[in-house]
N, C-alpha and C positions, 0 to 999 in steps of 0.2 A: 504493499500499499504506498503511496507518496504521500507522505506526512508533509510535506509542503504544501500539497493541495489542499489539505484540511486545515492549514494556517496554523498547526500547532506542533511545539516540540515535547520530547519526552518529558515527565515531571513538571509540566509548565501551567497547566489548567487544573484548579482545586476540585474541579467536579468531573472531568473527562480525561482519560489517557489519550494519547496521541493519535490512536486509532479509533477514537471514538467511544471508547467503553466506560462504562460508569465505575469512577475511581473509588478504591476503598477509603474508608474513613473509619477513626476510631472516637467513639464517646468517652467521655471521663465517667468511669464507673464509680470511682472512689478516691480521692485524693490521699494516698497510704504514704507516699514517698514524696519528700520535698527536697530538691537538690539545690545545693548553691554552688555556682562557680565563682570561687574565690579570687579569680584574676586569670588570666591567660599568660603572664609570665611564668617561666619555667627556667631550671638551671641548666638544662640540656636541650639541644634541638634534635629531634627525631628524623629519620628519612622520610617517615611517612605519618605524620601526625594528623589524626582527622580534624582537630582544632587549631593545628599550626601553632602549637606552642613553643615558645623559645625565649631566650634572655632578652630579645628584643620586641616581642609582639605583647603590646599592651592594649589591644583592641578592647578586652575586657577588662577593666581596672578593678583594682582590689575592692572587695566588699569590706566594710566596716563592721565593728561589733554592733553599732547602732543599726545598720542595716539589716543584719541578720535577726537581731531582737525585734525589729518592727514585723518582721514576717513570723516569727515564733508568736509574737502577741497577737497577730491576727488569725493565726491557726487556732490559738485557744479561745480567743473572742467569738470566732465564727462557728466554734465547736466541730471544726474540720476534723475528719479520721486520719489526721497525720500520725503514723507510727514512727516512721523512720526519716532521719535527716541525713542526707548524703552530701559530702564536700568532695568537689573535684577542682581541677585547673585547667591549663597550668599545672605548676606543682602548690598545692594548698599551703606548704609550709614555708613558701616565699612571702606570703603574707604576714606580717608580723603580729597581727591580730588574732591568727590562728589559735594559739592556746588558749586565749580569753573567749574565743568562739565558742570552742570546744567545751570549756568549762560551763559557759552560760547554758548552751545546749543539753549537756549532760545533766546539769543540775535540775532540768525542768523533766527530766525523765524519759527523754527521747532516746530510742536507739540510733546509734551514730556509725556512719560508715565513710571513712575516709579512704580516698583512692590516691597513693602517693608512689613515688619511685623509691622511697626509703633512703635516699642518699643524703648529701650533705645538710640540705635546708632542714629536714627532720631531725637528724641526727643533733642539730644545735640545741633541740629543746627536750633532750632526754630527762632532765630533771622534772620539767614540767609535765611530761608525759607519765613518769612513774606517779606522780601525784595524782593524776586523772585515772590511771590504773588502779592505785589503791582505793579511791573513793568511788569508782564508778564502772571497774573493769567489765562487769556482766554487760553494759551498754555498748561499749566502745569496741569498733571493729576496724580492722586496717586491711584495705586491698592493696597489695603491692605490686606493681608493673614488672613482670619479669618475662620478657618477651618469648624466651627459649630455655630449655634446660641446659644449653650450650653456650658458653660464654662467647665463642666467636661469632655466633648467629645474633644474640641479643646486643653485642658491642657493634656489629656492622649496621644496627638499626639505630642506637644510642650513642654511639662513642666509645672510642677504646677507653677501657677502664670501667665502664659503666656498671659492668656485670658484678665486678669485685665490690664495688662499692654498694650496689644493692644488697648484695649478700651480706656485707657487714650490719646494713640495717635490719634485715630480715633476721640475722643472728641475735642481734640487740631485742627485737620485738618478741622473738619466741622464748628468749632467755628470762625475759621479765613477764612471761605469762600473759601477753596481750593475745587476743582472739585476730589471728592472722589468717587472708585469704590471699590466693595468688592469681593475678591477671595474666594468662599468656596469651600468644597470638599465634596464628596459623602461618607462620612465616616460612616455614620449611615442607609444608604441604604432607607432613608424616601423618599417618592414621592417629587418630585419637588414643587409642590404647597404647601405641608405641611413645606417644607424646607423654602421657601420664605415666608410663614407666620410666622413662628419662628423667621426670620430675621427681618420681620417688626416690630413684636411687642418689640424685643430688641431694635431697632434703635429709635422706638418711646419713650421707657422707658429712654434711654441714651441720647436723643435729637440730634442724629446724622442724618443728612440729607441725606437719600438714598432713591432711589425710588426702591423698591423691586420688582417690577413687569418688571422692565427694564433689560433684559437680558445682556446690558453692564455694568449698575451700579451694578448689582448682577450677577457675573458668577459663576455656580456652576460646577466645573471642574470633569470630570470622575477620577477615582482612577488610578494610575499606579504603578505598582510593576516590579522589574527586574526578578522576578520570573513567572509573568503572562504568559499566553498561549494562546493569542489571535490567531484568524486565520490570515493567510497571505493574502495581498489585490492583487488580480491579476486584469489584464486589464478588465475582464468582471464584476469585482465589481462594477464600475462605472455605468453600466446600471442596474445592481441588486439593488444598494442602491439608485438610482436615484441623483447621485452627478455626479460633474465633477473633474478633477484636479484642476480647478482654485479655487475649494472649499478648498483647504488644503493651511494651511499659508505658507508653502515653495513655493507656486506660486507668492508670493508677499513680502518675507522677507528673510533676511540672519541676521547672528549674529557674532559679534567679540569677540574672545576670546584671552587671551594670556596664554599659558601653562608654567608652571613651568620649567625654564631652557632655554626656548627659546628666541631667541633675537629680535623677533618681534612678533606682535598679527596676528593670523589667521583669515579667514573668514569661518564659517562653515554654514551648510545649515539649522540648525535649533535650536530654543531656548531650546529643550529638550535634545538634544545629542551632548553634548558637548565634550566627551571623545572618541568617536568611530571616529578613524582617516578615516575611509571609507566616513564621511561625511564632511571631509576637503576640502575645494575649492581655496586655494591659500590664498596669503597675501593681494592681492588687490579685491576691489569690482569689478573691470573690469574683474577679473578671475573667478568670482563667479555665472556666468550666466548659468553653465550647469544644465541638468535636474537632478532631485534627483530620485533615485530608493527608493521605499518604503521598504527597506530591515532591518527595525528594529521594534521591537514589538510596541514601543512607536508610531509609524507611525499608525499602526492599532487602538491601545487602545485609543489613545488621539484624533487623527486628524479626521480618515477616520470613524471609528465606533462610536467613543465618540463624534464627530460632534464639537470639542472645537478648539479655537484658543486663542494664547496668546495675540495678540494685536488686538483689535477691534476698528476701527477708529469711530469717532465721527460722527453724522449725519444719 
């Protein structure tokens, strides 16, 4: 079919795919997970970072403690069913408010998940993290990015020496009794079973307590690329794939970001799509209940076809 004749490009129209089929959308079933992007600055530059984090990218500026507090207040005032608060970046520990943000969130009784590369920015706060672990360890989880169980593959993506520094952070977290998860990636294309066996051998050698057979403790994410060309997701796909809209993470989550130059944070539909204004949903959580049209390639690659989710709750 000639897409130019239809006047549409893939992932362009929120209601119809390029070939005229009704596009799939996801209604907010229940706001259970609230994410905060603490800022896109990072201590390293990866070869393929879905959000383009780096030591120079400040398109999403640091959220302050006051910013986070406002949304936590709103979630309680509106009796929203938020159970888990997630923090992502960039590298969250580049934000100097991060220890105070964690303390505030944990003291309110939320489960907390922090996505980190476990490198030097995190290790600067060992004393503060130990205090949080002592007071709130049952609520606090860390998901550490370890792209592969082999140093050479991880370092090819994140820079020479990155693997060793991440392992230092992992050993610290494990030794201190933190709840730790691993975020791997399908960089080497090896089968899931072989990847899990490789991670298991690594962690046994390193003395890191991870159950590599648990899909929550070791998540192996599909690769995402801005140049990828996945199929669009139509309404018919739910039946074909034996899935429902409730399986997709925007059915239960939203993310708060603060764009450079803007005077207030905004709520967006997804942790993966921070820059596309089509996925912006207002400044308040109360404004963010609209359905989400799956008109981005990451919706297909990561969530629907990849079957992945950023925030998996315990239990």
